[in-house]
C-alpha positions in Angstrom: -16.3 13.9 3.4 -16.1 14.4 -0.3 -13.9 11.6 -1.6 -14.1 12.9 -5.1 -12.5 16.1 -4.0 -9.7 14.2 -2.3 -9.2 12.1 -5.4 -9.0 15.2 -7.6 -6.4 16.7 -5.1 -4.2 13.7 -5.4 -1.0 13.2 -7.4 -1.0 10.9 -10.4 1.4 7.9 -10.2 3.9 9.6 -12.4 3.7 12.8 -10.3 4.1 10.9 -7.0 7.1 8.8 -8.3 8.8 11.9 -9.6 8.4 13.6 -6.2 9.8 10.7 -4.3 13.1 11.3 -2.4 13.2 8.0 -0.5 12.6 4.4 -1.6 12.1 5.4 -5.2 14.4 3.0 -6.8 13.3 0.2 -4.5 9.6 0.8 -5.4 10.4 1.0 -9.1 12.4 -2.3 -8.9 9.3 -4.0 -7.5 7.1 -2.4 -10.1 9.4 -3.6 -12.9 9.7 -7.1 -11.5 6.2 -8.0 -10.3 3.7 -9.5 -12.8 0.2 -10.5 -12.1 -0.8 -14.1 -12.8 -3.0 -14.7 -15.9 -5.9 -15.8 -13.7 -5.6 -12.6 -11.7 -5.5 -10.5 -14.8 -8.7 -12.2 -16.1 -10.5 -11.5 -12.8 -9.3 -7.9 -12.7 -10.4 -7.3 -16.3 -13.9 -8.0 -15.1 -13.7 -4.9 -12.8 -13.2 -2.5 -15.7 -16.9 -1.6 -16.2 -17.1 -0.5 -12.6 -14.7 2.4 -13.3 -13.2 2.3 -9.8 -10.7 4.8 -8.6 -8.2 4.6 -5.7 -7.0 7.2 -3.3 -3.6 6.2 -1.8 -2.6 7.7 1.5 1.2 7.3 1.5 4.7 8.7 2.2 7.8 7.8 0.3 9.8 6.9 3.5 7.4 4.1 4.4 8.6 0.6 3.7 5.1 -0.8 3.5 4.3 1.8 0.9 7.4 0.8 -1.0 6.0 -2.7 -1.1 2.3 -2.2 -1.6 2.1 0.8 -3.9 3.8 -0.9 -6.9 1.6 -3.9 -6.5 -1.5 -1.7 -6.5 -0.3 0.1 -9.6 0.0 -3.3 -11.4 -3.5 -4.2 -10.3 -4.9 -0.8 -11.2 -3.3 -1.0 -14.7 -5.1 -4.3 -15.4 -8.4 -3.3 -13.8 -8.3 0.2 -15.3 -8.5 1.8 -11.8 -7.4 5.4 -11.8 -5.1 6.0 -8.9 -4.2 9.2 -7.0 -1.6 9.6 -4.2 -2.2 11.8 -1.2 0.7 12.5 1.2 -0.4 11.5 4.7 1.6 14.0 6.7 0.1 17.0 4.7 -3.4 15.6 4.8 -4.1 14.4 8.3 -7.8 15.4 8.0 -8.2 12.5 5.5 -5.8 10.2 7.2 -7.5 10.5 10.6 -10.7 9.1 9.0 -8.8 5.9 8.1 -6.8 5.1 11.3 -5.6 1.5 11.8 -7.1 0.0 14.9 -8.7 3.4 15.5 -5.4 4.9 16.7 -2.6 4.5 14.2 -1.8 6.6 11.1 -0.3 3.5 9.5 0.1 3.7 5.7 -0.4 3.0 3.0 -4.2 3.0 3.0 -6.0 2.4 -0.3 -9.5 3.9 -0.5 -11.4 2.5 -3.4 -14.3 4.6 -4.7 -16.8 4.5 -7.5 -17.5 7.3 -10.0 -19.9 9.0 -7.5 -17.2 9.2 -4.9 -18.8 6.4 -2.7 -16.3 4.3 -0.8 -16.5 0.7 -2.0 -13.5 -0.7 -0.1 -10.5 0.1 2.1 -7.2 -1.8 2.2 -4.1 -1.4 4.2 -1.6 -0.9 5.6 -0.6 -4.5 5.2 -1.9 -7.8 3.9 -2.9 -9.9 6.9 -0.1 -12.5 6.3 2.5 -9.7 6.2 1.0 -8.2 9.4 1.4 -11.6 11.1 5.0 -11.8 10.0 5.7 -8.2 11.3 4.0 -9.0 14.6 6.1 -12.2 15.0 9.3 -10.2 14.3 8.2 -7.5 16.8 7.5 -10.1 19.5 11.0 -11.4 19.2 12.5 -7.9 20.0 13.8 -7.1 23.4 11.9 -4.8 25.7 11.7 -1.1 24.7 14.0 -0.1 27.5 16.6 -2.7 26.7 20.0 -1.2 25.7 20.0 -3.1 22.4 16.3 -2.5 21.5 17.0 0.2 18.9 19.8 -1.8 17.3 17.6 -5.0 17.1 14.6 -3.0 15.8 16.6 -1.4 13.0 18.0 -4.9 12.0 14.4 -6.2 11.9 13.3 -3.3 9.7 16.3 -3.9 7.4 15.4 -7.6 7.1 11.8 -6.9 6.4 12.7 -4.2 3.8 15.1 -6.6 2.0 12.5 -9.3 1.8 9.9 -6.8 0.6 12.2 -5.9 -2.3 13.2 -9.4 -3.3 10.6 -12.0 -2.4 8.0 -12.6 -5.2 5.9 -14.7 -2.7 5.5 -11.5 -0.6 4.5 -9.6 -3.7 1.9 -12.2 -4.6 0.5 -12.3 -1.0 0.0 -8.5 -1.2 -1.7 -8.8 -4.6 -3.9 -11.6 -3.4 -5.1 -9.5 -0.5 -5.9 -6.5 -2.6 -7.6 -8.5 -5.3 -9.7 -10.3 -2.8 -11.0 -7.0 -1.5 -11.7 -5.7 -5.0 -13.6 -8.9 -6.0 -15.9 -8.8 -2.9 
């Protein structure tokens, strides 16, 4: 698989943001509010000579993308990582190479590559701590066949989305997870 070709096919951040129909304002709000810690900036600046690039498998309707994509953009800005966005639903050939747990087309997925197009790391769809929180919330839901399952599931998603948009600790957790992968 030619990751350089996929990278070239992708949308720039501006193109992706302009094309968004859902979660655009929410994503931009996180982008405008989140700041990297000085220590993180210093570490990320050390990555600049590597000239990394990132392919982001995403869709604008995804709450995890709403949270994670702006954090990645802040990291990329500091580390001088060129980022391109690929829409999952139109590019299943690539998506199916990066399934979560071998079965799920969960997004976003960040594929970090070097200048030769060699994969140097993959991140997503969630930071482990955020995944644990989602798992805990899901475990508290009634059975799928319960009459109030859908109502409770929608309430859970609304709660998660609200916290994703307003909780700086969640933003830092995501940043820490991505930075940890990049510094390996």
